N, C-alpha and C positions, 0 to 999 in steps of 0.2 A: 878619639873621635876621628872620623875620616870623611873625605870628600873626593868625589870622582876627579881623576886627573886626566891629562892628555886632552884629546878633542872632546871627550865626554864632559870634563869639568868646564871647558870653554862653553859648551852648549848650555849647561845649567846656569852658569853665571850670566851668559848672554841672554838667556830667556828672561831672566829678571831684569837685566839692564834694558832690554828692548821694551819690555812691558812698562817700565817706569818712564822711559824716554817718550814712548807713545802717549802716555797719560799727561806728560808735561808739555808737549809741543803742539802747536797749531799747524805749523808748516815748516819743513826743513829745506835747506838749500838743495837745489837740484843735484843729481848725481848720487850714486850709491856709495855709502861709506865702506871702508875695508873692515868688515865685521870679524873676519878671521884674525886680522892683526889685533883688533881690540880684545878678542877672546884670549889670545896668547898673552897679551899684556895683563889682562885681568888675572889670569892664572899665575903670572909672575908676581903680581902684587899680593895675591893670596899667599903664595909661598913665602914672600918676604915678611908679611904680617905674622904668619905662624911662627917664624923664626924669632920674633920679638916676644920675650917672655912677659906676659901681662897677667899672670895668675893673681887673683884677688882673694884674700889680701896678699901683698900690699897694693897690687895693681900696677904701679909704675907705668901708667899709660903715656907719660910724657914722651917716651921714645917713639911710640907708635904715632902720636900726634905730630911729632917732628917729621917722621917719614911721610905721612900723608900730606902735610903741608908742602913738602919739597916737590911732590908730584904735581900739586896744584900750581905751585910757583912756576914750574917748568912749562905748564900748559897755559899759563897766563890767566889763571882763575883766581880771583880775589878771595883771600881767606885770612882767618885769624886763628892763632893758637891762644887759648884762654886758660889761665891757671885756675884749677879748683882747689888744689892743696899742693904742698911740696911734692914734686915728682908725679903729679897728676894734672893732666891738661886735656881739654876738649878742643875739637877743631870745628870751626864754622866757615862754610864757603857759600857763596851766593852767585847765581846767574840771574840777572834782572831782565824782566820783560819790557821795561821802560826806563826812562831817565832816573826815576826815583824808586826806591824800594817800596813794594806794596804787599804788606802782610795779609791784606784782606782776602786774597785769593791764592796765596802762596802755598806751594807744596814742599813739605819737609821730607827729606830722605834720611832716615835715622838708623843708626847701628851702634853697638857698643864695642869698645876696644878691649875690655877686660875679659878674663876667662875664669872658669872654676879651677880648683886645684887639680893636681895630677899626682898619681901614685906611680912614679917612674919605674920602679922594679917590675911592675905588672905589664909594662909596655914591651912590645917586641922591637920597637924602634925608639930612637931619641924623640920624645914628644915635641921637641922644638926644632927638629931637623927638616920638616916638610918633605920627608922621604916619599918617593913614589914607588908603589909596589902593585903590580898587577892591575894597573889602571886606576889606582886610588892614591890620593895624596893624604898622608898620615900626619896628624899633628893636633895638639891641643888648641882648640878654637877654630879648627878648619870648617866646622859647621856653625858653631855657636860662639861668636857671631862674625868671624872675620871673613867668611865667604860673602856675607851681605855687605860688609865694609868694602870689599873689593868690587862687588857689583855696583854699589853706589858711587864709588870712585869712577867706575867705567861709564856710568850714566853722565856724570858731570863732564868727564873728558870728552865723550862723544858729542854731547850737546855743544860744548865749546868749539870743538874742531869743525863741526858741521855748520857752525854759524846759524844754528836753528832759530827760527822766529818763535819766541816763547809766548804762550797764551797766559802764562803766569810766572811769577818768580819761582825758581827752583833753588832750594836751600839744602845744603849738606850739613849733617851734624854727626860727629863721632863722639860718643859720650863715655864717661867713666863710671865705675862702681855699680854696674847693673847687677852683678852677682851678689853683692852684699847690701845694696840699697842704703848706703851710709852717707856721710857728709859730702861725698863727691858725686852723688847719684843724680839722676835726671831731675828729681825734685829740687835739689840744691842748684842745679844748672838753671832751672826755670826761675828760681828766686833771684839768682845773681845776674843772669845774662839773657832773660827772656827777650829783651829788645833786640838782641842780636839774631834771633832765629824765630821770631813771632810768625805764625803761619795760620792758615785756615784748615789745612789738611796735612796729615802725616802718614807716611808708609814706614812701618817698623817690621821687625821679625815677627813670625807667628805662622804665616802661610808657608807652604812647602812646595817644592817642585818634586812631584812623585814620578819616579822612573820605574818602568816595568819592561823586562826583556831588553834593557839597554836603550829604551826609547822613553821620551817624556810622555807620560800618560795624561797628566794634567798639572796645571799650576794652581795651587790653593791660595786664596787670599783670605786672611782672617778678618772678619767683620765684627767680631764681638770678643770680649775678654773675660775669662773667668777671674774671680777675685781670690787672692791668696791670703790665707790665715795660718797662724801657728797657734796650737793649743798645747799647753803644758799639762801633762797628766801626772799627778803626785799621789803616791800611795804612802801611808804612814803606818807604823807599827812600833812595837817595843824593841829597843835595841838590846843586844845580848851577845853572849859567846856562841860561836858556831857549834859548839858541842852540845848546846841545849836549845834545839830548834823549837819554835813556837808556831801555833797556827796563824798568828797575826803578822807573820813575816812580810815586811813591806815589798820585798822583791817578788815574792810569790803572788801577792795581790796585784802588783803592777803587771806582771807577766800575764795573768789571767785577763786583766782589763785590756791590755794591748792586743791580745789574741782575739778577743771579742770585737774590738773596734777595727782591727786590721782586716777582719773577714766580713765586716758589715758592708752591705751594698745599699747605698742610698737609692730609693726609688728613682727611676729615670723620669726626666721631665724635659724632653728636647724642646729647644726654643724654635721660633719661627725660622731663624737663620739656619739652625742645624737641620731642620726638616727640608729646607730649600737645598742645602748642601747635598743631602742624601738623594733628594729627588733628581738633581742634576747628575750626580755621580752614577746613579743607576743606569744612565744612558750609555755608559762606557764600561761598566763592570761586567764580570761574568754573569751569566743568567741566574745561577743559583744564588749568588750574593745580591744581585740586583732585585730579585723578587722580595727579599727581606727588607731592602731599603725602601721599596715602595710600600711594603706592609706597615711601616711605621705610622702611617696615617689611616690605617684600617683598624677601628676599635677592637674588633674581635681577634686581631692578630698582632697588635702592637707590642704586647708584652713578650710574646715569643720572638718577635722580630728584634727587640732589644737584646734578648739573650743571644741570638745568633750573631748579631753584629758585634756585641761586646766580646764574645768568645773569639771572634775573627781578628779583632784588632784592639790593643790597649788604647790606642789613640781614639778610636771610635767610642769605646766604653767611656772615656773621659769626656767626650763631647756630649754624651747623652745624660750625664748625671753629675752631681757633686761627688767628689772623691776624697778619700781619707788614706793617708800613707804614713805609717809610723816610720820615723827617720832617725831618731836618736834615743839612746838609753843611758842612764847614769845612776849608779848606786854604789855604796860601799867605800870604805877607806882602807880596809885590811881583809885578807882572804879568810881570816878566822873570826870576823866580827859581823854579826847580823846588823845591818844598818836600820836606823829608825825611819829613814825616808828613801824613796826610790822614785825617779822621775823619767818620763818619756816625752818626746815631742811628736805631735801629730801635725803633718803638713797637709792642709786642707785647701782644696780648690773648689770654689762654689760658683754656680751659674749666676749671672748678674741678676740682682733683685732678690736672691735667696737670703734668708736670715741666719747668721752664724749663731745667734742666741738660741733660736729654735733647734738648730742641730745639736748644740751643746746640751740642751734639755733632753734630747733623745739619748745622748751619751750616758747621762745619769741613769736613765731607765734601762739601757742595754747592759751596762756594767753592773748595776744594782749592788753596789758595794759601798757602805758608809766610810770605809777606809780610803776611798779613792775620790779625789777632787780634781776639778778642771779649771784652768785659768787661761783666758785669752791673752796672747802676747801682744804688746804694743806695736805700733807701726804696721798695722795690717794694710792690705791692699784697699783700693777704693772702688766702689761700684761705679761703673761708667756705662752710659747708654750705648747700644749697638750702633755701628755705622750704618748709614742709609745704603741700601743696595743700589740705588739709582743716583749716587753722588755724581755731579757733573765733572 
């Protein structure tokens, strides 16, 4: 994964930093801050964060937590490093608007320290070198989510340096175990340390800074969250020797089921927030794309508009409908033995309020195979209401 480096990286990080700072402050001290210096510092923090290997599992976020805490200590920002498990720590820092902490109106700046795994031989650079090539900074976690960590650090540092008069408490939280959602995840952090970062509002990853022709086109803010589910698909059949193939081969039946479900498009049902997004985006997009964005709310053209927008962008397609992605396959113990079972995982992202049970009922009809069963994996995501678009 990559992130713009040089001045372009600074601008992207600074765009987020300034947006968050503006949301948090009522009035800043007179005089303009040195934002170029802050941008350079943010890029340096990002580089250092990428160089710390926090691939999860195992995570080992304690090293990152120590690094972040040292920055805050240097800047005089009160912070705590809290252990979640051996080698795994979170960081909480707070800038108060008054003499006492006030969670009732507090704003939480949230980002995670861990990253997904890395297949090093497929990289053209060391994934933990933070190498800069042709204006890009390369490294695992440079986008997900260490760029946001660096931006959130920049917000806290700038608010402290400028002696800003805060309208609310601003809290920084660097979490563990986002990629696995295990015993050191945000759920566990809330259960163990909620009193440390209790808040009324939170800004997390999800929105994006969209760059076109080396210029920021817009800053996206995510106001609603799809719900993640995993469904295990299991095909069964009679086991036997590979020299005696049978029509009830579990692998064959699983492959057919996965092919059907992987190509199935759930009908689009854009939410009010999604329609508002496309309405506003149509004002700055190319005319040809913009007309299809506006057509989403025209009954006679909505279906064709969905097709055009989905073909244009995988992200837009996912915003418009529930999605199904086959992600894992497992079968067999020997090359010459037909297995009695074969399994696949479907990673499903559903629009808030949609029923996974209803969708799984559709799976049964689509596959239409008594040898194939579906089971919902535990620890699914939680439906959450959308954020208000006029939040103060």
